[in-house]
C-alpha positions in Angstrom: 112.0 -99.6 -30.8 110.2 -96.2 -31.9 107.3 -95.0 -29.8 106.4 -92.2 -32.0 103.4 -91.1 -30.2 105.1 -90.3 -27.4 108.1 -88.0 -28.8 108.6 -84.9 -27.6 109.6 -82.2 -24.7 107.3 -79.9 -24.4 105.8 -78.8 -21.1 102.4 -77.2 -19.8 101.8 -75.9 -16.5 97.6 -75.4 -15.1 97.1 -72.2 -12.8 94.9 -73.4 -9.8 93.1 -71.3 -7.0 91.0 -71.6 -3.6 87.6 -70.7 -3.6 85.2 -71.7 -1.0 82.2 -73.3 -2.1 80.9 -76.0 -4.5 80.2 -73.1 -7.0 83.4 -71.7 -6.8 84.8 -74.7 -6.7 83.1 -75.8 -10.1 84.1 -71.9 -11.2 87.8 -72.7 -11.1 87.8 -76.2 -13.1 85.6 -74.7 -15.8 86.9 -71.1 -15.8 90.9 -71.6 -14.3 92.0 -74.4 -15.3 90.6 -74.6 -18.6 91.5 -71.5 -20.0 92.3 -73.3 -23.5 88.3 -73.8 -23.6 87.3 -70.2 -22.9 86.2 -67.5 -25.1 88.2 -63.7 -25.1 84.3 -62.8 -23.8 83.8 -65.2 -21.2 87.3 -64.7 -19.5 86.6 -60.8 -19.6 83.1 -61.8 -17.8 84.4 -63.9 -15.1 87.5 -61.4 -14.5 85.0 -58.5 -14.5 82.9 -61.2 -11.6 85.7 -61.2 -9.4 86.5 -57.8 -9.3 82.9 -56.7 -8.8 82.6 -59.1 -6.1 86.0 -58.5 -4.3 85.2 -54.7 -4.4 81.6 -55.4 -3.0 79.7 -54.0 -5.7 78.0 -57.7 -6.2 76.7 -59.8 -3.4 78.4 -63.1 -3.1 74.4 -64.2 -3.6 74.6 -62.3 -7.2 77.9 -63.6 -7.7 77.0 -67.1 -7.4 74.1 -66.8 -9.2 76.0 -65.6 -12.6 78.6 -68.2 -12.4 75.7 -70.6 -12.4 74.3 -68.8 -15.2 77.8 -69.0 -17.1 78.4 -72.8 -15.9 74.7 -73.3 -17.8 75.6 -71.8 -20.8 79.0 -73.3 -21.0 76.8 -76.9 -20.3 74.5 -76.2 -23.0 76.8 -75.3 -25.7 78.9 -78.9 -24.6 75.7 -81.1 -24.5 74.5 -79.5 -27.7 77.5 -81.7 -29.8 76.7 -84.7 -28.5 75.1 -87.4 -29.7 72.2 -87.8 -27.3 71.0 -84.5 -27.5 70.4 -84.8 -31.0 68.3 -88.3 -30.2 66.6 -86.3 -27.9 66.0 -83.2 -30.7 64.7 -85.7 -33.0 62.2 -87.2 -29.9 61.1 -84.5 -29.7 60.1 -83.1 -33.0 58.9 -86.7 -33.6 56.1 -86.2 -30.6 57.6 -88.8 -28.0 58.6 -86.2 -25.8 56.6 -83.3 -23.9 58.5 -80.1 -23.5 58.8 -81.3 -19.8 60.3 -84.7 -20.3 62.8 -83.0 -22.9 63.6 -80.3 -20.3 64.2 -83.3 -17.1 66.7 -85.0 -20.2 68.5 -82.0 -20.9 69.2 -81.6 -17.1 70.3 -85.0 -17.0 72.9 -84.5 -19.8 74.5 -81.3 -18.6 75.1 -82.9 -14.9 76.6 -85.6 -16.7 78.8 -83.3 -18.7 79.3 -81.6 -15.8 80.7 -84.5 -13.8 83.0 -85.2 -17.0 84.3 -81.5 -17.0 85.5 -82.2 -13.4 86.9 -85.2 -14.2 89.2 -83.8 -17.1 90.1 -81.2 -15.0 91.3 -82.9 -12.0 94.9 -83.1 -11.2 95.3 -86.8 -10.8 97.4 -88.8 -8.1 100.8 -90.9 -8.6 98.7 -94.1 -7.4 96.4 -93.4 -10.1 98.5 -93.5 -13.1 100.4 -96.9 -11.9 99.1 -100.0 -13.6 99.2 -101.1 -17.0 97.4 -99.4 -20.2 97.1 -100.2 -23.6 97.6 -98.5 -27.0 97.2 -100.4 -29.9 98.2 -103.5 -28.2 101.5 -102.1 -26.9 101.6 -102.3 -23.2 102.9 -99.1 -21.2 103.4 -100.8 -17.5 103.5 -97.6 -15.1 105.1 -99.9 -12.1 106.2 -98.7 -8.2 109.0 -97.1 -7.6 109.2 -95.1 -10.8 109.9 -98.4 -12.5 108.6 -98.3 -17.2 108.7 -100.7 -19.3 107.2 -100.8 -22.8 106.3 -104.7 -23.9 105.6 -104.7 -27.3 105.6 -107.6 -29.8 106.6 -110.1 -26.8 109.4 -107.6 -26.6 110.3 -105.7 -23.0 112.0 -102.4 -22.8 112.7 -101.1 -19.7 113.0 -97.7 -17.9 112.0 -95.1 -15.4 108.9 -92.7 -15.0 108.0 -89.6 -13.1 105.2 -87.5 -12.7 105.0 -83.6 -11.8 101.9 -82.2 -10.4 102.3 -79.0 -11.0 103.7 -79.1 -14.7 100.7 -81.9 -15.4 103.8 -83.8 -16.8 104.7 -87.5 -16.8 108.5 -87.8 -18.1 109.3 -91.3 -19.6 112.9 -92.3 -19.5 114.2 -95.2 -21.6 117.8 -96.1 -22.5 118.3 -93.9 -25.7 115.0 -91.6 -25.6 113.0 -89.6 -23.0 109.7 -88.7 -23.8 106.9 -86.1 -22.1 102.9 -86.7 -21.8 101.3 -83.6 -20.3 97.9 -82.6 -19.3 97.2 -85.9 -17.4 94.1 -86.8 -17.1 92.5 -90.6 -15.4 88.5 -90.9 -16.5 86.6 -94.2 -16.8 90.1 -96.8 -17.0 91.7 -95.0 -19.7 94.6 -92.5 -19.4 94.5 -89.4 -20.9 97.1 -87.0 -22.4 97.7 -84.2 -24.9 100.7 -84.7 -28.1 101.1 -82.7 -30.6 98.0 -81.1 -30.1 96.1 -84.6 -30.0 94.8 -86.0 -27.2 95.3 -90.1 -26.5 93.7 -92.7 -24.7 95.1 -95.6 -23.5 93.4 -98.4 -22.1 93.5 -99.7 -18.1 94.8 -103.6 -18.4 92.4 -104.7 -15.8 93.4 -107.8 -14.1 
């Protein structure tokens, strides 16, 4: 059996940090676990704020306010590419939403995007990965005791699997092949991972 989309062995690490407070935690999720999503300018801003706070040049409140501002700009840029944002713009142009209504809806979009960002940047647990996942009518079964199987055209191939939280990588061992999946995320009953620079999504088979 050939499983093209899983082939490869590159691994990727995610840096983690610990700073107290909800806002700081969001900062970590958006600015330390997602370096690939940041521009060089944003990185410089984040580093400068950390340094100024550590040196006592800006207060904790000033630091939090600036982080909120950076986060708000980040979320604004993310929602502008969504269908919902474009629909709100059209409704506003047609006069079906006034400024207050539009602003309140934008806040809802930002909050949903913030929650999604948290989920996408959260390191998942072993139990979250366990179960049967479907991709193009092929079932991938991540079982207990690291048992693994692939079911395709009523044929089953057995193997084993392992999950490395620190490296954010799943290793799948079959009789003649070893595969690696990177940047593992479980969101809304979907198993997401990156391979060949592309994101793949498997749907959980619900009982």
